[in-house]
C-alpha positions, 0 to 999 in steps of 0.5 A: 560712353564715347567722345560725345558722351554728355552731348544732347541732340534733338533730331526732328529730321526724316528719311536719311540725310539728317537721321544718318548724321544723328545716328553717327553722333549717337554711335559716338556717345551723344544722347539722341531724342528723335521726334516723330509724328504720333501714330504714323511716325516718319516716312522711312519707317516703311522703307525697305524690307519690313520686320516687326513693323519697321523698314530696314532703312529706318532701322539702319539710320535710327539706332542708338536713339530714343523716340518721342512721338509728338505732334509739332503742329500743336501748341502744347507740343511746342512747349515740350520742344522748348523745354527740351531745347533749354537743356539740349546742345544741338537740334537737327532738321531737314525741312523745306525752307519756311517750315521751321518758322511756321512751327516756331522752331526757327533759330531766332526763336529757339535761342530765346530758350537756349542762347547756346543751342546749335541748330543745323538745317539741311535743305536740298538746294538752299533756303533761297534761289530758283529751286529752293521750294522744290521737293527734293530727293537724292536723285534730283541732286545727283542730276543737278550736280552733274553726278549722272553725267559723270556716271554716263555710259555711251552718252546716256546719263546714269544714276549712282545706285545708292543714296550718295548725296543723302549720305555724303550730306550726313557725313558733312552734317555730323562733322559740322556739328562737332566743329560747332560744338568745339567753337562753342567750347571756346566762345560759349555761343551757339549758332545756326548752320545751314547745309545744302545737299547740292553744295555738299555733292559739288564739294564731294565731286570736285577733286576728281570728277570735276577736276577738268573745271578747276583751272581757269584760262586756256593754258592747260588741257583737259584729260579723262576723269580718273574713274574713266579708267576703272572698269571691271575685269572679267576672269574665268569665273568672276570679276576683279578690279585692277588699278595700275596708275604709274609705270611700275604698276603697269609693268607689274600687270604685264609681268603678272600676265606673262605679256612682257613683249608689251613693255617694248611696244611704243604704244604703251611705253609711257602713261601718256601713250597708254592714255592715247591707246587705252582702247587697244591696251584694254582689249589686249589685257582683257583677253589675257585676264580670261586665262585665269580664275579670280583667285589666280589673278588676285594672287598674281597681281599681289605678287607683283605689288599691283593694286587688285581686289576681287569684285564682291557681291553685296552678300560676299562683302559681308563675309570678306576676310578683311571685313571679318578681320575688322569686325566691320559688321555687328549684331544688334539685340532687342530684348536679349535677342539678336535681331539685326545687323549693320556696320559698326561705327567706323572710327575707333576711339582708343581713348574714349571707346564707344558703346555698342549701338542700341536697337532702333526705338519703337514709335513713342517708346520713350515718350513717357520717360522723356517727359518725366525727365523734363518735369511733366507729372503723371497727370500731365502726361496722361492728358497729352496722350489722351489729347493725341499730342503725344503717343506713349504709355500712360502711367 
């Protein structure tokens, strides 16, 4: 079940930006039909550690879906898509500009079969402009949007070591789809949504990493980015992060470390003064932190109501007490055997509870089942399989 129960979504996207969005919608109850090329599947199937022939990246962003292996370049395949579109609510893609038109899957064509269809198309840079024809992956968007500059160390740009732009685009895509579904409830009309990874990255970056570009005119002064003050704090046996934003929190840090004399030091008496003398302040505090273990620092800071967290390794994060308390990581079974784990859907719908995610589909696992649902006979299905238009089990 879930809040999107009854919503039918066709997923013809690949890698992360589209598949993660549809996975989120599937976690919330939508029925997802994932369409992939027969016999090889989409590229992400071989990314990450491989188990039972499938990469972990694909497994993580394609749970709770059914697989239809279909050669979209064939006319017979297009007829299948059009039949599914007639009963679908949404179709999501992330092809390069021009591909949809070439395949006959552009919005103007699809709405002939279903005037209420919602089509969401993700591109890297946009459908026109100087970069629109470029092949795009996450690091390119990080570079263009200035994210690598925001992460720079000693003037050298650095990438975020995660597919940040892909995943933020996925979140935006899922939100946009639900907004379009709500709009359709009011006006009974479908629509096309275009979404670029570049626009999404800039929107995501703006409120902090780009706030020095917000005000126009010359009657204001730039200040360092908020994240510039966040550095790992080394302890006797590990690392923590401490974020003291206001005077009260700074006073808490000083008292927790037994350095009350610093409260009388003019260099650190106000937030403005601390910013001016931040290198000296951090040097003094960093030496003090080394006198304590990680657990001791966390306890001392908590006792003085200072925001603090132990810096976990990725492995430690899985068994963090709060993660365990929240049941954040779930096991997913296949044929009665727990075979993978991953994060549960983060939103808890207390009135429309979501089902537990199902295991990722094998390539073409549901092809025959789906074709039968849309009125294809046994003979027609077998013919499609024989002609390599569809990959699936013959009846």
